[in-house]
N, C-alpha and C positions, 0 to 999 in steps of 0.2 A: 855454101858449099867450099870445104878446104882445098879438094882434089880435080883437079881438071879433068878427070877421069871421070867424076860421077855428072858433071855436067854434059860430057861427049855421050854416057851412056845413055841419059835421062832425051835426048835431041834424039838419039841415032832409036831407040825404042818408041819416042813420041810416047812416052809416058811420064807420069811422076808417082815411081815406082818406093812403096814406101820401106822402111827397113825397122828392125824388132828393137825395140827398147825396154829395158827390164826397169822396173817398177817395184818400189817395197812397197807391200801389201799386207806386214806386221798389222797395223791397225784395223785391218776386219778380224783379225783374233780367230781366225781358221788353222787350224791345227795340221802341221805340215806344212802349211804354205805360206812364206813369207817376204816372196818374191815373185812378179808374173809379167811376161814379154808381150807388149801391145804394139801393133804395126802403129809405126809414124813418120808423118811429113813434117818438116818444119817451113811454117811461115810464117813469114812480121808482116807488119804494117809500118813501114817506113816512111817516110819524107825523102827527097832526094837529098837535100839539103844535112839529114842525118847520117849521110848512109857511110858514110868514112869510119866514124869509130866502129860501127856494129860491124864491116870489112874485116877492121885489123882484127877483129876478136873473132868470128865466125866462118871468115874466108873470103876470097875476093873475087868468088864465083855464083853464081846464081841466075834466076831466070826472073824477068818481071813481068809480072800478071796484074789486075786490076780486084780490088776489092768484091767488085760488082759481082766478076767471072768464078769468084771462087764463091759467092755464095749461092752462083745461079748453079754451080758442081758438088752443089752440098759438101761443102768442106766444113769441116766443125773446131770452131776455136777452141784453143787448149780449156779444160778446164779444173783447176786448183780442188779439191775435193777437203772437205774440212771434216776430219774422221767422225764431227759428233753432228754430221748431217745426216738427213734423209737421204740422199742419193748414194752415201758411204754404207749407210743399212741396206739399200737398194743394191749395190756390190755384192755386198756379204751372202745375201739373199742368192743373187744369181751364182753365183761361184760357188756357195755352196750345194745347191742344186746341181749344177752341171760335175763338179766334183763327184760327188753322190750318184748323179746318173751313167757316170764313165764306171763308177765303181759295181752296181748292178748290173752294167750289160757287161762285164767281165766275168760273172757268174756261171 
């Protein structure tokens, strides 16, 4: 965290609240949709002896949790998508159907 206020807010609310981050989805080739915002919360798996360079780049505030805790809470690691993968094709199908479902509901 780059701002102390973010850490304070997290502690006061007792919640790890995600922020929306805009991602490029032009590779899905859905007409009229090149970007989408996903709710995200960043976690990293860093040994304490390698923490200094990470903090210099990302900020000096954070909360330490164990990997086991995160796994039991259902935290999903980041996934990078190969535009030619089955996952990218699944995303296309889901987004396309969701977009057209909304259009049908507006009629």
